[in-house]
N, C-alpha and C positions, 0 to 999 in steps of 0.2 A: 336407303339411310339406316345406319345404325345405330340402336334403340339405346341410348347410351343408360335412361334411368334405366331400363331392364339390364343391363351389365351392372351397375353398383346395387343393387336390389340384391342379387345373390351374394356377394358380400356378409360375411357374418362380422365384421367391424366395422369400425366407423369409417365409412369410405367418401370418394366424392373424385369423378372424373373433372381435370383442368383441363385448361385451351391452353396455348399460347400463339397468339399472332406470331406468323411467320415473316420477318425481315430481311432484308438486302445486303441491310448496312451492319448486319453481325448484334445489333442492340436489341433488349429486350425489349417487344413487343406487350399488346395488350395481356393481363390474364385475367381468364374469365373460368368460374364453379360452373360448371356446362350442367352440371348432375349433383345429385346426393342423397345418399339414400337417407332412411328414417333417422338410425342410430346415429350420423352424424350429425346434420341439421338438429335433434332436439339436444345432443350433445355441445356444439356451439350457440345455442342459441337459450338455452340454462343458465340460471344464475348461479356461481361458487358461495361458498359459506360467508363470504366477503362482499357479495352484490354485484361481483365483476362477472362481465356476458364478455364472450365472444366476438360475436357476431352484433352490431348494433343495429340490424337492420333485419326484417323477417326475410328472410331465403328466398330467392326469386331464379328459377334455374337461367344460369346464359350472362347475368350478371357480372360486370368486372367485380375482382376480387375488394377491390377496396371503396365497392360501396357498403362491404362490412366492417370490415378493421380497418388499419393504418399502412399506408404503403411499409413492407419491410422488406427490406432488400437481400436479407436472405431467404428470405422466400422465393422472392424472384428467381435468386441464384440457383434453387434446389429445381423450381420448377423448368426455368432455361436449360439445365442441366440435363432433365430427364427428357423432356417433352422434344428440344430441339435436339439436343447431342444423344438421345436414346442411350442417356444412361438410368441402371438403376441408382437408386437414391437409397439410402438407409439414416437416418440421424436421431440423435436424442439428444434432444433439447429441456433447457431447465430455465422458461421465461422467467421474469422478474415478476413483470406485472401482474401474473397469473400464480394463485396457490398450489399448479400442478406440472409436475414432467410431460413431457410428450414424446414418444417414441414415435417414428414415422415412418414410412415406405413411401416409397414412390417408383410406379413401370411403367415405361414408354409403352404408350398403347398402337400398333399399327394400321391408323384408320388415313383413308387416303382422301385428303382433303387439301389445294392448294392455298388455301389462307391462312390453316391452323394446323398445329401439330398438339396429340393428346398424350397424356396419362395419368394414371389412377392414384391416387392419395389414399393411403390408409392411414390410421394412427390407433394409438394407446393412451389413456391417460393416466396418471397414476398418481397421489398425492403424496408419497413418498418417494424418496429419489430408489432407482432400482440398480444396482449393481451388476447384475448381469447385461441390463440391458446396456449399458456405459461399456461394460466391458465385449460388446458385441461388433469388433472392429477389423480391419483388413489384417492379414498375416504382417505384412510390410508394416502398419501403422504401430502394431501391436508388439512388432519387432524394435520398432525404434521408441516406442511407448517403454518397455522393458529395460534398454539402454538407459534412458533417463532415469529411470525408475531407483537402478542401482547402483548410479552416480550419487544422487542425490541423498540417497539413504546409506551408506557409506562415506558421505564426507566430512573429513575432518577436519576440513577450511569451507565453509559453506560458499565465501564467497567466491574463491580459485575456482570450485566444482562447477558454481551457477556459470562462470564464466564459459566453460568447459562445455557447460548443455545449452548456452542461446547460439555460441557457435555450431552445434552441431543442429541445430533449430533451424538457423540464419541456412546452413548448408544446405538442408532437406527442402527448404522450401525456395532455394535458387535466388535468393532474395539478397539486395545489395547492404539490407541492416536490418536488425534484430535488436531490441530494445525492452527493458525489464525496467519499470518506474513505478519509485513508490510515494504513494501518495497521503496527507492527512488533511485533510480538507478543514477539521476545528482544528488545526493551527498554522493551515494554510500556507503547507508545505509540500515542497517533494525533491525527490532522490534519484537518480541515477542508480539502479542495485547495480545492473550490467549491460553490456551490451555489444554489440561484434557488426564491423563494417567490413563488406566485402571488398578485398581488394581493388585500386587504382577504380573504384565505381562515384568516385566524386561528391561523396555523402557526407555529409558532417556528425559528428556523434553530439545527439542531444546534450551531452554534459557542456558543451561550448555555450550553451544559454545560459546566461547568468539572471537573465529577468527574473523575477518572483511573478509576476505576472502567466507562466507558462501553466502555473495550476489552475489559472484561471480555462487555460483548454482543458485539463482538466475534468476539469465539474461540466465543461459544454458535450464533453465526450459521453459522460452518465445522460444525459437528455439525448443526446443523439443514438445512443444506444435502446433507448428507450425500455428497458426492462430484458433484449436481448441479450445475448452469451455470447456475441458476435457480429461483427461490424466489417463485412467484406465488398471494398472497393476496386473494382476489375476495370474497366472501362470510362470512358467519357461521362455515359448516362449515369453510371454512379455517382460521378465528382459531382453534376449536374445534381445532383437531389441533395448533396452532403453541398452546395454550394447555395441551392435554395433554406435548407433548413439549419445551417452553421455557418455563412460567408464571412465570419472572421477565420474562426480556423481554415475553411477553403482556401483562402488567402495565405496562409501558413503553409499549407502542401505545397499549394503550386511554386509558392515559391522557396520550396525545400526539394523544388525539383522532383516528387514526389506522383508518379505514374499509378500504382496499387498500394492496397495497404489492405491490411487485415489486421484487426483492432479487438482485443478481448479485454475485461474487468479479470484483476484477479481476486476473484471472491474468495470469503473464508467465513463461513459462520454467519453470514449475511451481513457481513463486514466488506468495504470495497480496501485492501490492501496496497494497490496499483493498478499496475495494466501492464502487458504483454503485445507487443505491433512487432510484424516485420513488415517492411516496403517494397516497393519493385522486386516483387515478385512471380515465380512462372505461374501466366495465369493459363495452363491451359492445361494445367493439374488442380484446378479450386477446389474437389471434392476431397482428395487427400491430405492437401495442407489443411483445410478447412476440422478435419480430422484428427489431422494431428497434435494442431495447435490448442483444439477444446480440451484434449486430454492432459498436453504438457502444463496447459494452464491448470487443470486442476491440483495436478502435480506439485507445481512450483510456487502454488497460493499457499498450499500446505505444508509447503516447507519453509518456508517466509516465515509464517504466522508460527511455526513453532519457534525458529530462528527470533522472532522479534519476544515471545511470549519467554526466554531464558533470557534475553537482553535484559528485559524487564526485570525481570525474577534477578538477575544479578545487580542490576542496579538498586531495587529496592532492598537488599541487603548488605550492601558499600555505604549507602546515603541517608541522611538526616534527612526525611520527609519535610518535618518542619521548618526547616532551615534552608534544607537546599544544600547543605553543605557535607562532606565525607564524613561518616559515623565513625565509633568507635572500634569497631567489626576491622572499619578500610584502614585507621590510623596506625594497628594494632599489624597490620600485614605491610605494613608502609614500612614499620619500624622493623621488621621481621628482615626484610627488605636491608633495610642499608645494614645491619649487622651481616647478611649474607655476602656483602660488596655487592647487591645487584644497582645499587644507582651511584653510579659515575660524578663525582663534583669537587670542586676548588676551593667552595668556604660553604658554609652550612648556616644558617641563623634559625634559631626557635623563637616563636616568642608564645606565650601564654597568656591567654587576655581571659579574664575571670569576670561575669558582668555582675557589677553591685548592683543591692537592691531590689534583687528578683522576690527573694520571699515576701518583702512588704508590700509589691505590686500583686502579685498572687492573693494573698492576704486581705487585702482591703478591695480590692478591685476585679478580682475572680481570676480566672486560667486562662481565659480568652484574652486578658489586658497582659496578660503575663508572656503568654504567646507571643502576642503580638512586638512586646517586648524584645523576646528573642529573635524572629524572625528580623528586625531593626537593627539590634546589635548584628547580627550574622551579614548584614545588608551592609552596614559601617566598616566593617573591617575588610570585607571584600573590596569594598571603595579603596581603603586608604592602602593598603597591602596588595593590590595588582599582582598579578601574574608569580601569587605565590600558591602555595597549597593550603586547603582549610579542612577542621577538622573539629566535630563537636565531639570533645575528651571527655566533658559530663554533662549532667545538668545545666549548669552553667558555665561550664567551661570550655573554650575556644581552644584549640591548638592550631599554628601559623608555622610551615615550614620555607621556605625560603633559599632557595639554590643559586649559588653564583649572584647574588645582588652584593651589591656594596654595602660594608657596614654603616658607612655613616650617612647613606641613603636609608637605609632599616632604622638606624637609633634616632633619626630627624623625623620620619613617620611616627615611632615611638610615643618622642616627645611629645608631638603634636597632637597626638591623640588621648595622652595622658593629660595635658593642658587643659584640654578639650572638658574632660570626663570628671576636673573636679570643678565645673563650672554649673551650676543650679540648674536644671532642669533639662541637660541634656543626658541622651545615654551613657553611663558612665560604665567604663570595664578598668580592674586594677592588672596591669602591665611587667610583665616578665620575660626580658630581652640577653639571649647569651647567642655570641658569634665567635664561630670558630673559624679562620683561615685555611686552615687545612680539611681532610675527611675528616676526620676527629673520630669520636663515639658519640653517636644522637642519643644512645641512653645520659650519658653525661650532660651535654646539652640542654637535655628536657628537664632533668634532678635541677640545674643551676638555674632554667628557667623559672621552673615552677615556686623554685625559694625566695627567685625575687619577687615572682608574683604577690607570694602572698606577704612581703614584706612590705609593698605599693596598698594590698588591701588593707594591710592594719594602720595605715598613714591614711585611708580615705576612710574608716571606721571611728579613727580619732579626730578626725577633723566633722563625719557626720553621723555624733554616735546615734541617732533615732535611727538611720537607717541598718543600724547593727542587723544581723540576723538575730532570730530568737527559734529557738526550737519549740 
C-alpha cells in the first residue's frame, strides 16, 4: 500500500492528495482529501484577517471534501480532469469569499486502485493579485487573449469591436451562444452589450426577453457563484446541482435548451458590471475554454468599465445635475450644430422660460427650497413640452427647442402655462416664444424669444411687485 502521507510530506509547498471515485456513467464521483502535509492543513484551518476560514472542520484524512467546505463545481471539475482524465491542471483563482488569491497546480498520480483515481493538489496563497501567475497560460490561450487585447485597445467603436471579440470567443469555445450582459442592481436594470449566435443553432438572443424580471436571474447568479469567478456546467450532474440550489434559473435554462454553460461575472474594482457566458460549448475541452474565458472576462470588464466611465464623464459635462436637463455647455454645442447646418428641420420653435420668484425663495426659505423649486420647474416644463429639447441656460432660465412641432400646438401650451403662472401658489414662469416655419437662423429665434420673455417677466412683476428681484 502506497504511503500517501509520506508523499505529501516531501513537498515544500502546501500540498494534499485527492482521490476521485471512478464511475462508469461519466459523472464525477465522491472526492476525498486522502492526505495533506502540515503546511496545507494549517493554511486551510487558519483564520484570515477577517475571521474567515477555508476548512469548517478539523482535518481528517480520507474524508469527503464537502466535510470542510461547500460543494464547489469548479473544484470538482479540476479534480475530474486531473485524476480521471490524467491531465495536469493549473489555475489562478480569485475567490470573492476569501481575502486571498490561489495559484494551484494539480498532477495525476499513477496509483493502481480499481475504485479511485488520484492526483496531487498544491497551492500558493497571496493577498495581492500576481500578474505573473495570471499570465502563466498555454501558448494557444495567450495568442487568443493577445488578439482580444489588441482589438479592444485599438477600438474606435467599442460596441462594434466587442461584437467581433464575442464572436471570436464563441467560435473558440465552439458554443451556440455567447453574451455580455450589463447589470445595475441598484437601478434594477439589465441590458445586452454584445452577443453572438451560431448559425442554425436554434438558440435565441437574450435581447428578445423584454421582462425586467430577468435581472432577478442575474441576482441569483451571484448567490450561485458564491464568490467563485467561474461557474461551469457540462453534464446532467452539474445541472442537478443547479436544480437544487437555484430551481427557477434551472427551469429557465432547460426552457432555453441549454445543455452546457460557462458563466463568469465581469468584476472591476470590486464591482460587478455584468456577466459573460457561453452555452452549449465543446465539453471535451473544458480546461482550455475556462482559461480563455477567465482572462477574456478580465480584459472585457476593464474595457467596459473604462467605456462606462467616459460616458459618465461626458454626461456630467453635458447635463445639469440639479434639474436633469442639459446644461449651458450642451446648449452652446447644439446652437453650433444648427449654425453648421447639422440639424435638418422643417420648422423651429424656441421657448425661453424664466422661473419667477426664485430669489425670494432662496432668501426667505433657504437654498434647499430654491433647489426644489428649480427641480419642480424643470419637471413641469418637460411634462408640458414633451418631445422637445431642454436646456438650463442660466441660474433660473430654461431654453426649450421644438423641432417640427405644429405652431398652434406650441402656442397653446405656452398660453396654458402662462395662465397657470399667474395663479398664486403655482410655479411661475415668464415665457417667450418664437416660431419659424423654415429652417431659419436659431440665433434670431433665440433673440426674439428672449426679448418676449423679458416683456412677460415685466408684466408678472407689475402684477406681483412683492416678488420683484432685489439685489
